[in-house]
N, CA and C atoms as an extended XYZ file, in Angstrom:
414
Properties=species:S:1:pos:R:3:atomname:S:1:resname:S:1:resid:I:1 pbc="F F F"
N        99.029      136.674       98.002 N   MET     1
C        98.385      137.160       99.208 CA  MET     1
C        99.163      136.721      100.454 C   MET     1
N        99.617      135.507      100.432 N   LYS     2
C       100.339      134.975      101.576 CA  LYS     2
C       101.656      135.727      101.794 C   LYS     2
N       102.361      136.033      100.711 N   GLU     3
C       103.633      136.758      100.831 CA  GLU     3
C       103.428      138.199      101.284 C   GLU     3
N       102.345      138.825      100.910 N   SER     4
C       102.090      140.207      101.336 CA  SER     4
C       101.806      140.269      102.836 C   SER     4
N       101.157      139.251      103.398 N   LEU     5
C       100.934      139.215      104.846 CA  LEU     5
C       102.256      139.120      105.600 C   LEU     5
N       103.197      138.349      105.077 N   TRP     6
C       104.520      138.280      105.694 CA  TRP     6
C       105.181      139.656      105.675 C   TRP     6
N       105.010      140.390      104.602 N   GLY     7
C       105.564      141.744      104.511 CA  GLY     7
C       104.968      142.665      105.562 C   GLY     7
N       103.638      142.600      105.755 N   TYR     8
C       102.988      143.419      106.777 CA  TYR     8
C       103.500      143.056      108.173 C   TYR     8
N       103.628      141.766      108.451 N   TRP     9
C       104.124      141.332      109.757 CA  TRP     9
C       105.558      141.793      109.993 C   TRP     9
N       106.388      141.758      108.969 N   LEU    10
C       107.768      142.229      109.125 CA  LEU    10
C       107.827      143.723      109.404 C   LEU    10
N       106.969      144.494      108.738 N   VAL    11
C       106.925      145.941      108.993 CA  VAL    11
C       106.461      146.199      110.428 C   VAL    11
N       105.411      145.526      110.880 N   LEU    12
C       104.931      145.703      112.255 CA  LEU    12
C       105.979      145.264      113.286 C   LEU    12
N       106.669      144.174      112.988 N   LEU    13
C       107.728      143.710      113.886 CA  LEU    13
C       108.856      144.744      113.968 C   LEU    13
N       109.213      145.326      112.847 N   GLY    14
C       110.258      146.363      112.836 CA  GLY    14
C       109.856      147.579      113.642 C   GLY    14
N       108.594      148.008      113.503 N   ILE    15
C       108.110      149.160      114.273 CA  ILE    15
C       108.116      148.835      115.769 C   ILE    15
N       107.686      147.634      116.133 N   GLY    16
C       107.675      147.245      117.546 CA  GLY    16
C       109.065      147.185      118.151 C   GLY    16
N       110.005      146.602      117.429 N   ILE    17
C       111.378      146.510      117.921 CA  ILE    17
C       111.997      147.893      118.063 C   ILE    17
N       111.739      148.773      117.105 N   THR    18
C       112.268      150.142      117.180 CA  THR    18
C       111.700      150.873      118.389 C   THR    18
N       110.424      150.708      118.663 N   THR    19
C       109.802      151.354      119.824 CA  THR    19
C       110.429      150.862      121.127 C   THR    19
N       110.604      149.580      121.261 N   VAL    20
C       111.216      149.018      122.474 CA  VAL    20
C       112.652      149.515      122.625 C   VAL    20
N       113.403      149.577      121.539 N   MET    21
C       114.787      150.063      121.607 CA  MET    21
C       114.851      151.517      122.055 C   MET    21
N       113.943      152.349      121.570 N   ILE    22
C       113.937      153.760      121.955 CA  ILE    22
C       113.622      153.910      123.437 C   ILE    22
N       112.636      153.162      123.929 N   ILE    23
C       112.255      153.248      125.347 CA  ILE    23
C       113.397      152.779      126.240 C   ILE    23
N       114.040      151.667      125.900 N   LEU    24
C       115.165      151.172      126.701 CA  LEU    24
C       116.356      152.120      126.660 C   LEU    24
N       116.605      152.741      125.510 N   GLN    25
C       117.711      153.685      125.395 CA  GLN    25
C       117.467      154.902      126.269 C   GLN    25
N       116.220      155.407      126.306 N   GLN    26
C       115.913      156.562      127.142 CA  GLN    26
C       116.055      156.221      128.618 C   GLN    26
N       115.666      155.017      129.011 N   LYS    27
C       115.797      154.612      130.411 CA  LYS    27
C       117.268      154.480      130.808 C   LYS    27
N       118.093      153.912      129.931 N   THR    28
C       119.515      153.769      130.213 CA  THR    28
C       120.183      155.132      130.321 C   THR    28
N       119.851      156.030      129.416 N   THR    29
C       120.412      157.379      129.457 CA  THR    29
C       120.006      158.090      130.739 C   THR    29
N       118.752      157.944      131.151 N   THR    30
C       118.276      158.558      132.388 CA  THR    30
C       119.048      158.027      133.588 C   THR    30
N       119.302      156.735      133.638 N   ASP    31
C       120.030      156.128      134.746 CA  ASP    31
C       121.445      156.687      134.843 C   ASP    31
N       122.134      156.773      133.722 N   GLN    32
C       123.507      157.293      133.729 CA  GLN    32
C       123.541      158.768      134.103 C   GLN    32
N       122.630      159.550      133.553 N   GLN    33
C       122.596      160.979      133.867 CA  GLN    33
C       122.317      161.200      135.349 C   GLN    33
N       121.358      160.475      135.897 N   ASP    34
C       121.019      160.636      137.309 CA  ASP    34
C       122.171      160.242      138.218 C   ASP    34
N       122.878      159.165      137.883 N   TYR    35
C       123.990      158.717      138.724 CA  TYR    35
C       125.096      159.767      138.766 C   TYR    35
N       125.541      160.235      137.606 N   TYR    36
C       126.630      161.203      137.597 CA  TYR    36
C       126.203      162.548      138.154 C   TYR    36
N       124.951      162.940      137.938 N   LEU    37
C       124.455      164.172      138.523 CA  LEU    37
C       124.437      164.068      140.048 C   LEU    37
N       123.919      162.953      140.573 N   ALA    38
C       123.876      162.768      142.032 CA  ALA    38
C       125.275      162.720      142.620 C   ALA    38
N       126.201      162.063      141.938 N   LYS    39
C       127.569      161.953      142.432 CA  LYS    39
C       128.242      163.320      142.532 C   LYS    39
N       128.153      164.106      141.486 N   GLU    40
C       128.796      165.422      141.489 CA  GLU    40
C       128.110      166.390      142.447 C   GLU    40
N       126.796      166.359      142.507 N   VAL    41
C       126.062      167.254      143.404 CA  VAL    41
C       126.335      166.889      144.859 C   VAL    41
N       126.410      165.601      145.168 N   THR    42
C       126.704      165.175      146.538 CA  THR    42
C       128.089      165.633      146.968 C   THR    42
N       129.067      165.444      146.100 N   ARG    43
C       130.432      165.862      146.422 CA  ARG    43
C       130.490      167.377      146.685 C   ARG    43
N       129.903      168.157      145.806 N   ALA    44
C       129.952      169.612      145.962 CA  ALA    44
C       129.189      170.068      147.198 C   ALA    44
N       128.021      169.468      147.456 N   ALA    45
C       127.231      169.863      148.623 CA  ALA    45
C       127.941      169.498      149.922 C   ALA    45
N       128.658      168.367      149.938 N   MET    46
C       129.397      167.990      151.150 CA  MET    46
C       130.537      168.966      151.407 C   MET    46
N       131.247      169.375      150.364 N   TYR    47
C       132.310      170.362      150.555 CA  TYR    47
C       131.748      171.702      151.010 C   TYR    47
N       130.581      172.080      150.499 N   ASP    48
C       129.970      173.346      150.916 CA  ASP    48
C       129.494      173.305      152.360 C   ASP    48
N       129.156      172.124      152.870 N   ALA    49
C       128.577      172.001      154.208 CA  ALA    49
C       129.625      171.763      155.300 C   ALA    49
N       130.902      171.790      154.976 N   ILE    50
C       131.943      171.579      155.989 CA  ILE    50
C       131.900      172.703      157.020 C   ILE    50
N       131.946      172.317      158.281 N   ASP    51
C       131.988      173.279      159.384 CA  ASP    51
C       133.460      173.591      159.675 C   ASP    51
N       133.939      174.707      159.143 N   TYR    52
C       135.358      175.049      159.260 CA  TYR    52
C       135.740      175.469      160.678 C   TYR    52
N       134.802      176.049      161.437 N   GLY    53
C       135.083      176.405      162.827 CA  GLY    53
C       135.355      175.171      163.671 C   GLY    53
N       134.579      174.122      163.472 N   TYR    54
C       134.775      172.859      164.191 CA  TYR    54
C       136.104      172.230      163.784 C   TYR    54
N       136.430      172.317      162.492 N   TYR    55
C       137.687      171.736      162.014 CA  TYR    55
C       138.889      172.462      162.621 C   TYR    55
N       138.819      173.789      162.694 N   LYS    56
C       139.934      174.555      163.280 CA  LYS    56
C       140.099      174.251      164.764 C   LYS    56
N       138.966      174.061      165.458 N   LYS    57
C       139.020      173.850      166.902 CA  LYS    57
C       139.450      172.431      167.268 C   LYS    57
N       138.895      171.410      166.580 N   TYR    58
C       139.141      170.022      166.968 CA  TYR    58
C       139.984      169.229      165.973 C   TYR    58
N       140.167      169.722      164.774 N   GLY    59
C       140.956      169.022      163.776 CA  GLY    59
C       140.243      167.852      163.115 C   GLY    59
N       138.918      167.774      163.258 N   GLU    60
C       138.115      166.715      162.643 CA  GLU    60
C       137.115      167.321      161.672 C   GLU    60
N       136.818      166.569      160.621 N   LEU    61
C       135.818      167.034      159.660 CA  LEU    61
C       134.419      166.856      160.221 C   LEU    61
N       133.578      167.840      159.940 N   LYS    62
C       132.181      167.788      160.338 CA  LYS    62
C       131.385      168.584      159.313 C   LYS    62
N       130.221      168.057      158.928 N   ILE    63
C       129.341      168.816      158.051 CA  ILE    63
C       128.082      169.197      158.817 C   ILE    63
N       127.402      170.206      158.349 N   VAL    64
C       126.139      170.639      158.935 CA  VAL    64
C       125.022      170.039      158.087 C   VAL    64
N       124.126      169.268      158.728 N   LYS    65
C       123.074      168.550      157.999 CA  LYS    65
C       122.199      169.487      157.180 C   LYS    65
N       121.706      170.528      157.822 N   GLU    66
C       120.776      171.431      157.158 CA  GLU    66
C       121.425      172.122      155.959 C   GLU    66
N       122.683      172.486      156.122 N   LYS    67
C       123.398      173.142      155.030 CA  LYS    67
C       123.625      172.171      153.868 C   LYS    67
N       123.913      170.902      154.196 N   PHE    68
C       124.097      169.907      153.148 CA  PHE    68
C       122.809      169.712      152.348 C   PHE    68
N       121.695      169.529      153.046 N   VAL    69
C       120.415      169.299      152.368 CA  VAL    69
C       120.050      170.505      151.503 C   VAL    69
N       120.228      171.696      152.037 N   GLU    70
C       119.921      172.912      151.284 CA  GLU    70
C       120.775      173.014      150.026 C   GLU    70
N       122.080      172.794      150.153 N   ASN    71
C       122.971      172.869      148.996 CA  ASN    71
C       122.684      171.766      147.981 C   ASN    71
N       122.392      170.561      148.469 N   PHE    72
C       122.109      169.453      147.563 CA  PHE    72
C       120.879      169.747      146.712 C   PHE    72
N       119.808      170.159      147.367 N   ILE    73
C       118.566      170.419      146.626 CA  ILE    73
C       118.741      171.580      145.656 C   ILE    73
N       119.424      172.631      146.069 N   ARG    74
C       119.640      173.776      145.186 CA  ARG    74
C       120.467      173.385      143.965 C   ARG    74
N       121.562      172.683      144.186 N   ARG    75
C       122.418      172.269      143.065 CA  ARG    75
C       121.717      171.261      142.159 C   ARG    75
N       120.985      170.321      142.760 N   PHE    76
C       120.272      169.321      141.956 CA  PHE    76
C       119.192      169.977      141.104 C   PHE    76
N       118.460      170.924      141.679 N   ALA    77
C       117.404      171.611      140.936 CA  ALA    77
C       117.977      172.436      139.783 C   ALA    77
N       119.157      173.003      139.974 N   ASN    78
C       119.771      173.793      138.900 CA  ASN    78
C       120.247      172.922      137.746 C   ASN    78
N       120.581      171.677      138.010 N   SER    79
C       121.158      170.808      136.986 CA  SER    79
C       120.196      169.763      136.433 C   SER    79
N       119.055      169.568      137.056 N   ALA    80
C       118.136      168.503      136.658 CA  ALA    80
C       117.382      168.865      135.380 C   ALA    80
N       116.905      167.828      134.702 N   THR    81
C       116.123      167.993      133.486 CA  THR    81
C       114.690      168.351      133.842 C   THR    81
N       114.090      169.252      133.082 N   LEU    82
C       112.753      169.735      133.418 CA  LEU    82
C       111.631      168.790      133.011 C   LEU    82
N       111.872      167.844      132.117 N   ASN    83
C       110.791      166.984      131.643 CA  ASN    83
C       110.658      165.699      132.459 C   ASN    83
N       111.260      165.645      133.623 N   LYS    84
C       111.192      164.468      134.482 CA  LYS    84
C       110.733      164.878      135.875 C   LYS    84
N       110.166      163.927      136.599 N   THR    85
C       109.727      164.157      137.972 CA  THR    85
C       110.692      163.432      138.907 C   THR    85
N       111.252      164.174      139.864 N   TYR    86
C       112.244      163.617      140.783 CA  TYR    86
C       111.679      163.575      142.201 C   TYR    86
N       112.033      162.517      142.927 N   THR    87
C       111.764      162.417      144.356 CA  THR    87
C       113.099      162.092      145.024 C   THR    87
N       113.502      162.954      145.958 N   ILE    88
C       114.792      162.783      146.628 CA  ILE    88
C       114.547      162.368      148.069 C   ILE    88
N       115.144      161.252      148.472 N   ASN    89
C       115.042      160.757      149.843 CA  ASN    89
C       116.438      160.740      150.459 C   ASN    89
N       116.561      161.365      151.628 N   PHE    90
C       117.811      161.337      152.382 CA  PHE    90
C       117.645      160.292      153.479 C   PHE    90
N       118.405      159.193      153.389 N   TYR    91
C       118.246      158.120      154.362 CA  TYR    91
C       119.103      158.316      155.598 C   TYR    91
N       120.318      158.705      155.432 N   SER    92
C       121.153      158.947      156.600 CA  SER    92
C       122.142      160.052      156.277 C   SER    92
N       122.228      160.966      157.202 N   ILE    93
C       123.212      162.047      157.087 CA  ILE    93
C       123.933      162.106      158.428 C   ILE    93
N       125.203      161.737      158.420 N   TYR    94
C       126.020      161.781      159.628 CA  TYR    94
C       126.934      162.984      159.546 C   TYR    94
N       126.949      163.758      160.637 N   GLU    95
C       127.778      164.954      160.649 CA  GLU    95
C       129.245      164.628      160.815 C   GLU    95
N       129.557      163.726      161.740 N   THR    96
C       130.947      163.363      161.919 CA  THR    96
C       131.057      161.864      162.147 C   THR    96
N       131.784      161.128      161.402 N   PRO    97
C       132.447      161.489      160.155 CA  PRO    97
C       131.402      161.770      159.075 C   PRO    97
N       131.686      162.683      158.155 N   PRO    98
C       130.709      163.089      157.155 CA  PRO    98
C       130.353      161.945      156.202 C   PRO    98
N       129.108      161.495      156.278 N   ALA    99
C       128.630      160.427      155.403 CA  ALA    99
C       127.150      160.658      155.118 C   ALA    99
N       126.741      160.372      153.883 N   VAL   100
C       125.344      160.541      153.487 CA  VAL   100
C       124.906      159.353      152.638 C   VAL   100
N       123.612      159.056      152.698 N   SER   101
C       122.996      158.067      151.824 CA  SER   101
C       121.753      158.703      151.217 C   SER   101
N       121.680      158.671      149.890 N   ILE   102
C       120.639      159.377      149.158 CA  ILE   102
C       119.992      158.416      148.160 C   ILE   102
N       118.701      158.590      147.950 N   GLU   103
C       117.991      157.846      146.918 CA  GLU   103
C       117.228      158.849      146.065 C   GLU   103
N       117.357      158.715      144.749 N   ILE   104
C       116.665      159.596      143.817 CA  ILE   104
C       115.769      158.733      142.936 C   ILE   104
N       114.475      159.021      142.965 N   LEU   105
C       113.503      158.321      142.125 CA  LEU   105
C       113.144      159.250      140.970 C   LEU   105
N       113.286      158.756      139.752 N   THR   106
C       113.002      159.549      138.569 CA  THR   106
C       111.891      158.892      137.779 C   THR   106
N       110.859      159.664      137.457 N   ASN   107
C       109.783      159.187      136.596 CA  ASN   107
C       109.836      159.953      135.290 C   ASN   107
N       109.901      159.233      134.197 N   THR   108
C       109.911      159.862      132.881 CA  THR   108
C       108.647      159.462      132.148 C   THR   108
N       108.078      160.381      131.416 N   ASN   109
C       106.873      160.110      130.647 CA  ASN   109
C       107.264      159.975      129.194 C   ASN   109
N       107.089      158.780      128.640 N   HIS   110
C       107.490      158.528      127.258 CA  HIS   110
C       106.346      158.676      126.276 C   HIS   110
N       105.119      158.910      126.730 N   GLY   111
C       104.000      159.076      125.820 CA  GLY   111
C       102.929      158.016      126.027 C   GLY   111
N       102.109      157.870      125.004 N   MET   112
C       100.987      156.940      125.056 CA  MET   112
C       101.162      155.872      123.985 C   MET   112
N       100.770      154.648      124.321 N   ALA   113
C       100.757      153.567      123.348 CA  ALA   113
C        99.557      152.676      123.645 C   ALA   113
N        98.702      152.525      122.681 N   MET   114
C        97.507      151.697      122.798 CA  MET   114
C        96.671      152.073      124.016 C   MET   114
N        96.564      153.363      124.285 N   GLY   115
C        95.721      153.841      125.373 CA  GLY   115
C        96.330      153.743      126.757 C   GLY   115
N        97.574      153.298      126.869 N   THR   116
C        98.222      153.224      128.178 CA  THR   116
C        99.357      154.235      128.241 C   THR   116
N        99.563      154.774      129.413 N   ASP   117
C       100.627      155.758      129.633 CA  ASP   117
C       101.942      155.021      129.848 C   ASP   117
N       102.932      155.312      129.023 N   LEU   118
C       104.234      154.654      129.141 CA  LEU   118
C       105.122      155.480      130.058 C   LEU   118
N       105.316      155.004      131.269 N   GLN   119
C       106.210      155.662      132.211 CA  GLN   119
C       107.237      154.648      132.676 C   GLN   119
N       108.437      155.144      132.888 N   SER   120
C       109.452      154.269      133.449 CA  SER   120
C       110.060      154.960      134.655 C   SER   120
N       110.347      154.191      135.656 N   GLY   121
C       110.948      154.731      136.864 CA  GLY   121
C       112.376      154.245      137.000 C   GLY   121
N       113.244      155.163      137.403 N   VAL   122
C       114.650      154.830      137.610 CA  VAL   122
C       114.987      155.177      139.050 C   VAL   122
N       115.591      154.228      139.760 N   VAL   123
C       115.985      154.436      141.147 CA  VAL   123
C       117.508      154.516      141.197 C   VAL   123
N       118.018      155.619      141.749 N   THR   124
C       119.456      155.809      141.900 CA  THR   124
C       119.758      155.948      143.381 C   THR   124
N       120.598      155.054      143.899 N   ARG   125
C       120.998      155.116      145.305 CA  ARG   125
C       122.488      155.435      145.367 C   ARG   125
N       122.842      156.316      146.294 N   LEU   126
C       124.227      156.750      146.396 CA  LEU   126
C       124.580      156.938      147.865 C   LEU   126
N       125.723      156.404      148.255 N   SER   127
C       126.274      156.632      149.597 CA  SER   127
C       127.649      157.239      149.424 C   SER   127
N       127.946      158.256      150.228 N   ALA   128
C       129.218      158.954      150.090 CA  ALA   128
C       129.803      159.238      151.465 C   ALA   128
N       131.118      159.144      151.549 N   ILE   129
C       131.861      159.473      152.765 CA  ILE   129
C       132.898      160.510      152.381 C   ILE   129
N       132.956      161.580      153.138 N   LEU   130
C       133.926      162.645      152.874 CA  LEU   130
C       135.126      162.441      153.783 C   LEU   130
N       136.273      162.291      153.166 N   GLU   131
C       137.489      162.166      153.941 CA  GLU   131
C       138.585      162.987      153.276 C   GLU   131
N       139.492      163.441      154.089 N   VAL   132
C       140.600      164.253      153.594 CA  VAL   132
C       141.886      163.578      154.047 C   VAL   132
N       142.742      163.304      153.109 N   ASN   133
C       144.049      162.746      153.449 CA  ASN   133
C       145.029      163.892      153.661 C   ASN   133
N       145.508      164.011      154.861 N   GLY   134
C       146.457      165.075      155.133 CA  GLY   134
C       145.794      166.326      155.673 C   GLY   134
N       146.264      167.460      155.196 N   TYR   135
C       145.868      168.757      155.714 CA  TYR   135
C       144.781      169.351      154.853 C   TYR   135
N       143.704      169.843      155.475 N   LEU   136
C       142.626      170.527      154.768 CA  LEU   136
C       142.959      172.006      154.698 C   LEU   136
N       143.137      172.511      153.497 N   ASP   137
C       143.517      173.908      153.303 CA  ASP   137
C       142.312      174.807      153.541 C   ASP   137
N       142.420      175.682      154.524 N   ILE   138
C       141.299      176.572      154.866 CA  ILE   138
C       141.599      177.969      154.414 C   ILE   138
């Protein structure tokens, strides 16, 4: 009887460890996906928001805030995963020199365990500066 209880405890311990590993793996994957998605979307949206008329006239880079936000949200929505809830905060957007700071909050729902909702939140913060070395080809 004593040895069978040890067997039950080992099985329960294995199930618990496997559950924790799956939850941590999903959170790590979410963090990496969000970071690279935000990085690529920010870069593309900044290039799309360049004011080429200002660049031709003054020779300095400038982005349009509204165009950047519009492009960022459109590109992010096209690439984001549908089973997660995202909150995007724009902290600073400077037109000249072009610089942005973004925070993305991701909530994932992993299911229910013992009557509690298992949710994990991932915070991704990104700051980017757009600079061109040399001549910008228009």
